[in-house]
C-alpha positions, 0 to 999 in steps of 0.5 A: 166926525165931519164927513165931506162930500164931493159937493162941498167944492171948497179948499181945506187945510189940514195938518195931516192928510191920509190917503186911505181909510184902511187899518194903517190909515185909521191907526195913524189918524187916531195917533196924530189926532191925539197929539192935537193934529188936525187930520183928514182921511181921503177914502176912494170908497163909500165906506172905511175899513173894507179889508178889515170887514172881510178879514178872516171870513168876517171874524177878523184875525187882527194880530198874532201874538208870535209876531217877529221880524221873521214873519215878514218878507222884505228886501230889508228884513231889519226894517220892520223891527223898530215899528214892531218893537214899539207897537206890539200885539199887546198894545192893540189888545189893550186898545180893544180891552179898554173898549169892551172887545174880547178875543180868542186864539185860534192857533199859532198865536192867531187872535180873532175878535169875538164881536167879529170884524165890524166891531174892530172897524167901528171902534177905529172909526168911532175913535176917529170921530171922538178925536175930530178926524174928518173922513171924506168918502168917495174922494178920487184924487186927481193931482198931488203937488208939493207947494213951494211952502212945503205943503202938499196940495191934493185935488179931487173932482170937486175939492182941493185940500192942503196939508203939511204932512201927507200919508199914503196908506192906500195899500196895494192892488190885491182884491181889486173888486174892492177898489184896490189899485197900485195908486200908492206906487204912482204917488211914490214914482211921482216923488221919485221914491224907489219902488218894487212892483207889486205882485200877488202874495198869499194866493192859491196856485193854478195847477192843470189837474189833468196833466200827469203825474197830477191828474187830480181833476176829480179830487176837488174838495180834498183837504189834508195837512202837508208840508210844502217847501220852496226856495228854502222855506217850509210851511206845515198846515192844511192844503185844499185841492180845488177845481183850479189848483191848490189852496189852503193856508199852507199854499197861501204861505208858500206862494209868497216865496214862489216864483214862476217856473219854480217847483214846490215839494209837498210832504203828503204825510209830514207827521209820519215816517212812511217807510217805517210805518209801511214796513210795520203795516206789512208785518201786521197786515201783509195781505192789505193792498197798498191803496187801502193801507195809505188810506189810513194816513191820507184821504181815501180819494187821494190815496186811490188816485196816487196809487193809480197814477204812481204805483201798483196796487199790490198787497203789502207782502208783495212789496220789498223793502226797496220798493216801500222806501221808493213809495215813501220817498215819493209821498214825502217829496211829491213835486208839482210845478204850478202853472201860476197863481190866481193873481191879485183877484184872490190874493190876500196881500200885495208883495212889493211896494215902496222900497224901505231904502226910501223911508225912515224905519222910525218915522216912515217919512221919505228920506228925500221928500220932507212931509211925505209918509208911507205906511201899511201894505204899500211898503215893501214889507209883507207878513205871513198869513195869520194876523201879521199883516194887520199887526204891521198896519197897526204898528206902522200907522201908530209909529207914523202917527207920532211924527206927522 
């Protein structure tokens, strides 16, 4: 695989130029090159696949076997169906298996690579090399022009490239410390594509813990399984109280549906019917305090703070049925209004992007700009936590690779 440097100062023509050497860009390059297309990937960073390398804490949750269109947010919930049907998690598994990689299922269809994230990145990069794909690193694109002959011209600081098909695969601005930006939307706007502004998704909430009735400022590190509901969506998974607010998988999931000012409703004991359970505890252990009783189903520090803030710590035999019901209702429907999110700094994905109205769901080519393609995270299709966004990257990259 030839690697171009800024010192080359030449003009190069390719059949396909791909902006971004991430998951979708690498997949698209492999598929296009297998069709005999001459391909270059222009990458702003000094290495490829940076988000792959940090995925799942370096273990890489690379897909989810339960992938369906219901696992994605988009203004057009049907747009993703075609690509997900044509390139499935099993197709990517075959690609790993052919190259000696193995995997394990953590939970809920989430697959992790046994050989860790670098193995998947190395596989994709090596496949590009074998197929003659050029990856040019440290390439900051200054201008993009559509020439009169239909080709695209891209200028960097020292190089100029032309191509017949231009693929935008540079993602969104989540985790900016890795160099992520909104450049994809700049390109879309230049070519008059409809866009939806990026916002942070799969991101922790900020909560002022010293503000009643929360007062969780001493509970950092407490974790428990909860159900969280917001805007007609409910997720059940682990929640973590942090010094800044709330995090954990269930919080990241619901954050993609939350809007500023919305309340979230938390069921602190989703696997218990607390009213019935408390009545039974009252019958069997009448002199035990409410706090000590709740500690059987909630973390001790949390139950102590909840009783301190919301209830009186009486023995159970002093609580009548109505009071027990009220306690259960509050714990099953504990409401918080987050002050905001941690934003793009820690967001795992960017919601929004190039509107699906502007693209073909079959080819990912712009409907009004011939030869211009958008794939991956930069499109207004965003997956839930759990490997769905990688599957979207593989599927959209594979599909576009058949047509560029």
